[in-house]
C-alpha positions in Angstrom: 82.7 91.7 90.5 81.2 89.2 92.9 79.1 91.2 95.3 79.3 88.6 98.0 83.1 88.5 98.0 84.7 89.6 101.2 88.2 90.7 102.2 89.1 89.2 105.5 91.8 91.2 107.3 93.1 88.6 109.7 95.8 88.4 112.4 99.2 87.7 110.7 101.8 85.3 111.9 105.3 86.6 111.9 108.6 84.8 112.0 110.4 87.9 113.2 112.0 87.8 116.7 110.0 90.9 117.5 106.6 90.5 116.0 104.2 93.3 115.3 101.0 92.9 117.3 98.4 91.3 115.2 95.4 93.2 113.8 92.0 92.0 114.8 89.9 90.0 112.3 87.7 92.4 110.2 85.6 91.5 107.3 85.1 94.0 104.5 82.4 93.4 101.9 83.6 94.6 98.5 80.2 96.2 98.1 80.9 98.3 101.2 84.4 99.2 99.9 82.9 100.2 96.6 80.2 102.3 98.1 82.6 104.1 100.4 85.5 104.9 98.2 84.2 105.0 94.7 81.7 107.2 92.8 78.2 105.7 92.6 76.1 105.6 89.5 73.6 108.2 90.6 76.1 110.4 92.5 77.0 113.9 91.3 80.6 114.9 90.9 80.2 117.6 93.5 78.8 115.1 96.1 81.5 112.5 95.3 84.4 114.9 95.6 83.0 116.4 98.8 82.7 112.9 100.2 86.2 112.1 99.2 87.6 114.9 101.3 86.3 113.3 104.5 86.8 109.7 103.6 89.2 108.2 106.2 91.6 105.2 106.0 90.6 102.2 108.1 92.8 101.5 111.1 92.9 97.8 110.1 94.3 98.7 106.7 97.0 100.9 108.2 98.0 98.0 110.4 98.3 95.6 107.5 100.3 98.1 105.4 102.7 98.4 108.4 103.3 94.7 108.4 104.4 94.7 104.7 106.6 97.8 104.9 110.1 97.4 103.6 111.8 99.4 106.4 114.2 97.7 108.8 112.8 97.1 112.3 115.8 97.8 114.6 114.7 100.3 117.3 114.1 99.3 121.0 112.2 101.3 123.6 115.4 102.8 124.9 116.5 103.8 121.4 113.1 105.5 120.8 113.4 107.3 124.1 116.9 108.5 123.2 115.5 109.6 119.8 113.0 111.7 121.6 115.6 113.2 124.0 117.8 113.7 121.0 115.2 115.8 119.2 113.9 117.7 122.3 117.1 118.6 124.1 118.9 121.0 121.8 117.5 124.2 120.4 115.3 124.8 123.5 118.3 124.9 125.9 121.1 126.1 123.7 119.3 128.7 121.5 115.7 129.6 122.1 115.9 129.8 125.9 118.0 132.9 125.7 115.9 134.5 122.9 112.7 134.0 124.9 114.3 135.3 128.1 115.8 138.4 126.5 112.8 139.4 124.4 109.7 138.1 126.1 109.7 136.7 129.6 113.0 137.6 131.4 113.8 135.1 134.3 110.2 133.9 134.1 111.2 132.0 131.0 111.3 129.0 133.3 107.5 129.4 133.8 107.2 129.6 130.0 108.9 126.3 129.7 106.6 124.8 132.3 103.5 126.1 130.4 104.8 124.7 127.1 105.8 121.5 128.8 102.2 121.1 130.2 100.8 121.5 126.7 103.3 119.0 125.4 102.4 116.5 128.2 98.7 116.5 127.2 99.8 116.0 123.6 102.2 113.2 124.6 99.3 111.4 126.2 97.2 111.6 123.0 100.2 110.7 120.8 101.0 107.7 123.1 97.5 106.3 122.8 97.4 106.8 119.0 100.8 105.3 118.6 99.9 102.2 120.6 96.7 101.8 118.6 98.1 102.7 115.1 101.8 101.8 115.2 102.6 103.0 111.7 104.9 105.7 110.2 103.6 109.2 109.5 102.8 110.5 113.0 100.0 113.0 113.1 99.4 112.7 109.4 98.5 109.0 109.7 96.5 109.4 112.8 94.4 112.2 111.2 93.9 110.1 108.0 92.3 107.4 110.2 90.0 109.8 112.0 89.3 113.0 110.2 89.7 112.0 106.5 92.1 112.5 103.7 91.8 116.3 103.3 92.6 117.1 106.9 95.3 114.4 106.8 96.8 116.3 103.9 96.7 119.6 105.8 98.5 118.1 108.8 101.0 116.2 106.6 101.8 119.4 104.7 102.1 121.2 108.1 104.5 118.5 109.3 106.7 119.1 106.2 107.0 122.7 107.4 107.5 121.7 111.1 110.4 119.2 110.6 112.1 120.9 107.7 112.1 124.4 109.0 112.8 123.0 112.5 116.0 121.3 111.4 117.0 124.5 109.6 116.5 126.5 112.8 118.7 124.2 114.7 121.4 124.4 111.9 121.5 128.2 112.4 122.1 127.7 116.1 124.6 125.0 115.5 126.6 127.4 113.3 126.8 129.9 116.1 128.2 127.3 118.6 130.6 126.1 115.9 132.1 129.6 115.7 132.0 129.9 119.5 133.9 126.5 120.0 136.8 127.6 117.8 136.9 130.9 119.6 137.0 129.5 123.2 139.1 126.4 122.4 141.6 127.7 119.9 141.2 131.5 119.9 140.3 131.3 116.3 137.8 134.0 115.0 135.7 133.2 112.0 134.1 136.1 110.1 130.4 136.5 109.9 130.3 136.7 106.1 130.3 132.9 105.7 129.0 131.7 109.1 125.7 133.5 109.5 122.6 133.9 107.3 122.5 136.9 105.0 118.9 137.6 105.8 117.6 139.5 108.9 114.1 139.5 110.3 112.3 142.0 112.5 108.9 141.2 114.1 107.8 144.7 115.2 107.3 146.1 112.7 107.5 143.0 110.4 110.3 143.4 108.0 112.9 141.3 106.3 116.2 142.6 105.0 119.6 141.7 103.5 122.7 142.1 105.8 125.5 143.7 103.7 128.6 141.6 103.8 126.8 138.3 104.7 126.7 135.7 102.0 126.0 132.1 103.1 125.9 130.1 106.4 128.5 127.5 105.4 128.6 125.5 108.7 124.8 125.2 108.9 124.7 124.0 105.3 127.5 121.5 105.7 126.2 119.9 108.9 122.7 119.3 107.4 124.2 117.6 104.4 126.5 115.4 106.6 123.5 114.3 108.7 121.5 113.6 105.5 124.3 111.2 104.4 124.1 109.4 107.8 120.3 109.0 107.5 120.6 107.7 104.0 123.0 104.9 105.1 120.5 103.3 107.5 118.3 103.5 110.6 120.5 101.4 112.8 123.6 103.5 112.1 121.5 106.7 112.6 120.3 105.4 116.0 123.8 104.5 117.2 125.0 108.0 116.3 122.0 109.6 118.0 122.3 107.5 121.2 126.0 108.4 121.5 125.2 112.1 121.0 122.4 112.0 123.5 124.6 110.6 126.3 127.2 113.3 125.6 124.7 116.2 125.7 122.8 115.1 128.7 126.1 114.7 130.6 127.0 118.3 129.5 123.7 119.8 130.5 123.9 118.2 134.0 127.5 119.4 134.3 126.4 123.0 133.4 123.6 122.9 136.0 125.6 121.5 138.9 128.8 123.5 138.1 127.0 126.9 138.0 124.2 126.5 140.5 126.5 127.7 143.3 127.4 130.8 141.4 123.9 132.2 140.8 123.5 135.9 141.4 120.0 136.4 143.0 119.9 140.0 141.7 119.5 138.6 138.2 116.1 137.3 139.3 114.9 140.7 140.2 112.4 141.5 138.7 111.4 137.9 138.0 108.7 139.1 135.6 110.0 142.3 134.0 107.4 145.0 133.4 106.2 145.9 129.9 107.6 149.3 129.0 107.2 149.4 125.3 103.4 148.9 124.9 104.0 145.8 122.7 102.1 143.1 124.5 104.6 140.3 123.7 107.5 142.0 125.5 107.5 141.1 129.2 104.8 141.2 131.8 102.5 138.2 132.2 101.5 138.2 128.5 105.2 138.0 127.7 105.4 134.7 129.6 102.8 133.2 127.4 104.4 134.7 124.3 107.6 133.0 125.3 105.8 129.8 125.9 104.5 129.9 122.3 108.1 130.4 121.1 109.8 127.8 123.2 107.1 125.3 122.5 109.3 124.6 119.5 111.6 122.9 122.0 109.1 120.1 122.7 108.5 118.9 119.1 110.9 116.0 119.5 108.6 113.5 121.2 106.2 113.4 118.3 109.1 112.6 116.0 109.4 109.3 117.9 106.0 108.2 116.4 107.3 108.6 112.8 109.7 105.7 113.4 107.0 103.2 114.2 107.8 101.1 111.1 111.4 100.8 112.3 110.5 99.9 115.9 110.8 96.3 117.1 107.7 96.4 119.2 105.9 99.6 118.4 102.7 99.1 120.4 104.7 98.8 123.6 107.8 100.8 122.9 106.4 104.0 121.3 104.5 105.2 124.4 107.6 104.5 126.5 109.7 106.5 124.1 107.3 109.4 123.9 106.5 109.9 127.5 109.9 109.0 128.8 111.7 111.5 126.6 109.3 114.3 127.5 109.6 113.8 131.3 113.4 113.7 131.2 113.7 116.7 128.9 111.3 118.9 130.8 113.3 118.4 134.0 116.5 119.4 132.2 114.9 122.4 130.6 113.7 123.9 133.9 117.0 123.2 135.7 119.0 124.8 132.9 116.9 127.9 132.5 116.8 128.5 136.3 120.6 128.4 136.4 121.2 130.3 133.2 119.0 133.3 134.1 120.6 133.4 137.5 124.1 133.3 136.2 123.6 136.1 133.7 121.2 139.0 133.3 118.4 138.0 130.9 119.2 141.2 128.8 122.5 139.5 127.8 120.9 136.2 126.6 119.4 137.3 123.2 122.2 135.7 121.2 122.6 132.4 119.4 124.8 131.0 122.3 123.1 132.0 125.6 124.5 129.1 127.6 128.1 130.2 126.8 127.1 133.8 127.7 126.0 132.5 131.2 129.4 130.8 131.6 131.2 134.0 130.5 129.2 136.1 133.0 130.2 133.8 135.9 133.8 134.0 134.8 133.7 137.8 134.8 132.0 138.0 138.2 134.2 135.5 140.0 137.5 136.2 138.2 138.1 132.4 138.0 139.0 130.6 134.8 135.9 128.9 133.5 137.2 128.3 130.0 137.1 124.5 130.5 133.4 124.6 131.1 132.8 126.9 128.1 134.6 124.4 125.9 132.7 121.5 127.2 129.3 123.3 127.0 130.0 124.4 123.5 130.9 120.8 122.5 127.8 119.6 124.2 125.7 122.2 122.3 127.2 121.1 119.0 126.4 117.4 119.9 122.9 118.2 121.1 121.9 120.3 118.2 123.3 117.7 115.8 121.0 115.0 117.2 118.0 117.4 117.0 118.7 117.8 113.3 119.2 114.1 112.8 115.8 113.2 114.3 114.0 116.0 112.6 115.2 115.1 109.2 114.5 111.4 109.9 110.9 112.3 110.9 110.5 114.5 107.8 111.5 111.7 105.4 109.2 109.2 107.0 106.2 111.6 106.7 107.1 112.0 103.0 107.3 108.2 102.8 103.8 107.8 104.3 102.2 110.4 102.1 103.9 109.1 98.9 102.7 105.5 99.8 99.2 106.8 100.0 99.6 108.4 96.5 99.2 112.0 97.8 102.8 112.7 96.8 104.8 111.2 93.8 105.5 107.5 94.4 109.2 107.8 93.9 109.4 109.6 97.3 108.5 106.2 98.9 111.3 104.3 97.1 113.3 102.2 99.6 117.0 101.7 99.0 117.6 98.0 98.3 120.6 97.8 100.6 120.1 100.4 103.3 116.3 100.0 103.6 115.7 103.7 103.9 113.6 106.1 101.9 116.7 107.5 100.4 115.3 109.8 97.7 113.0 111.6 100.1 115.9 111.9 102.6 118.3 113.4 100.1 115.7 115.9 98.7 114.6 117.0 102.2 118.2 117.3 103.4 119.2 119.5 100.4 116.3 121.9 100.7 116.7 122.2 104.5 120.4 122.9 104.1 119.7 125.8 101.7 117.1 127.2 104.1 119.6 127.1 107.0 122.2 128.8 104.9 120.1 132.0 104.2 117.3 132.4 106.8 117.6 133.6 110.5 116.8 131.6 113.6 114.0 133.8 115.0 112.0 133.7 111.8 112.3 129.9 111.5 111.7 129.1 115.1 108.3 130.9 115.3 107.0 129.3 112.1 107.8 125.8 113.5 106.1 126.4 116.8 102.7 127.3 115.3 102.9 124.4 112.9 103.6 122.0 115.8 100.7 123.3 117.8 98.3 122.7 114.9 99.5 119.1 114.6 99.0 118.5 118.4 95.5 120.0 118.2 94.4 117.6 115.5 95.9 114.6 117.3 93.8 115.5 120.4 90.7 115.6 118.2 91.6 112.3 116.6 92.1 110.4 119.9 88.6 111.5 121.0 87.0 110.4 117.8 88.7 106.9 118.0 87.6 106.4 121.6 84.0 106.6 120.5 84.1 105.1 117.0 86.5 102.2 117.9 86.1 101.8 121.7 87.2 98.1 121.7 90.3 98.4 119.5 93.5 97.2 121.2 95.4 99.9 122.9 98.6 99.1 124.9 98.4 102.6 126.4 95.2 104.5 127.3 94.9 108.1 128.5 93.9 107.8 132.2 90.2 108.0 133.1 87.0 106.2 132.3 84.8 106.5 129.2 84.3 110.2 129.7 86.8 111.3 132.4 89.7 110.8 129.9 88.3 113.7 127.9 89.7 116.2 130.4 93.3 115.6 129.0 92.7 116.0 125.2 90.2 118.9 125.8 92.7 120.8 127.9 95.4 120.0 125.3 93.1 121.5 122.6 92.5 124.6 124.7 96.2 125.2 125.5 97.1 124.6 121.8 94.6 127.2 120.6 95.7 129.7 123.3 99.4 129.4 122.3 98.5 129.7 118.6 96.5 132.8 119.4 99.4 134.5 121.2 101.8 133.8 118.3 102.9 136.7 116.1 100.3 137.6 113.5 102.9 137.5 110.7 103.8 134.0 111.8 100.2 132.9 111.5 99.9 134.6 108.1 103.0 132.7 106.9 101.4 129.4 108.0 98.2 130.3 106.0 100.3 131.0 103.0 102.1 127.7 103.3 98.7 125.9 103.8 97.4 127.7 100.7 100.2 126.3 98.6 99.5 122.9 100.1 95.8 123.1 99.1 96.9 123.9 95.5 99.2 120.8 95.4 96.5 118.6 96.9 93.7 119.5 94.5 96.1 119.6 91.5 97.8 116.3 92.3 97.0 114.5 95.6 93.3 114.0 95.4 93.5 112.8 91.9 96.4 110.3 92.6 95.2 109.1 96.0 95.5 105.3 96.2 92.2 105.2 98.1 90.5 106.9 95.1 92.2 105.2 92.1 91.7 101.6 93.1 90.6 101.1 96.7 89.6 97.4 96.2 93.1 96.6 95.0 94.7 98.4 97.9 92.7 96.3 100.4 93.5 93.1 98.6 97.2 93.9 98.2 97.6 94.8 101.9 95.9 91.5 102.9 97.8 89.2 100.4 101.2 90.8 100.9 101.0 90.8 104.6 100.2 87.1 104.8 
């Protein structure tokens, strides 16, 4: 090896109509690469493996790998925003809003959404800055790899697998409930629960899981996940068109629900606005119940981070990703607050603890007024089906892209990063994730799944906040199309508040949910130390990886 040899990572010229912003020139001595990523002659194994755990992946290398990715770049800023809205508006409005109102916060669930939205807004600022600086696939996994090292990146990547997979399964369970409701209100057809609901029941206090006699398999939830998996396998452009159409439908339906029922709100349903705690269990009502509900409904805001997983399929990711992330969050929060205010005013919060709370609100107004509101019930149910479908679509898309990024880094088997020669999608990862998610949706209940996803999301947000702080001080001059407001130190207010809120919401989650997350992480550590750390591309041949990224991107 020539010790004076250098790898010069230069700006790359592109012939594409929508070029990716160039990466600044950076020289890497092979000697520095060798000393940083390989074991030295006088270095013990313990010291070497310990150093490997915190060894990060250079931002410049991430950028060059993005330029050689085989995924098709077809998404505009509007399509990214629609992707975010597609993932956000769904379960929060059509499923979890009623659960949180009935079991935790009562009418004050609106405040819970505002608290959760505030935490999401801080996270959105950090995600936007990271996405404009590191416009590559992988979301929080990639950002963490560039700042906190491989082991923490693995932890967050493994966490994202739980977040997106279980999140899509949660939505599928809610979709099944609205599927049954649609046939009931539109055609007066009743489906039995044996094949339309999961056979497993979950109780939080005391924690217990049990089989429901006579329930076998959630067929609608299983089928819709498999259909969406097929759409995602065909291609990103087709998936985006389907998502944009669905988003326009469900936003129209949500606005129709708000304006149609806002004149029929019963003010008595707001009294008491914060129901008192009468059971002694701190999560049930009172002020603590508001924060407990915020922890649960935080699941509703996971959509905007899914936007960043599509960076390699965006036409101009440095500019468009922040627009998609922040735009989708603002629009969705306004719709959440409006819907929850009308829903808890139209029906008593005690009636909303069902998989179809929006339909319950319409039914309550119909009983109170004596008018025929079936037309709105049919439209709302259709909108819920459309809305939940787009949430599943974006969640499964994000999951497969995280798999793609982890497999490309060698932390998962390389065949998970295989791109279909015609469709230009990671089809193997998509099919595997879709099948596993469909099975989970077919057997597990919505409340168990939703709580697991919320805690995993909060952990991802927390680490992204930490990452953006680290990069501000370690790479202060790197190009950023979007910066968190504030000067060199004032900007710290936003990520530090985001960290504090994330920790608080994790702390008020159910203890059993946190234990389930620890169990999942324990499994992930076993996989990492048995496979990932040994097959990592940054360990096996880091010099070749730098050279390949440079040569292939030219």
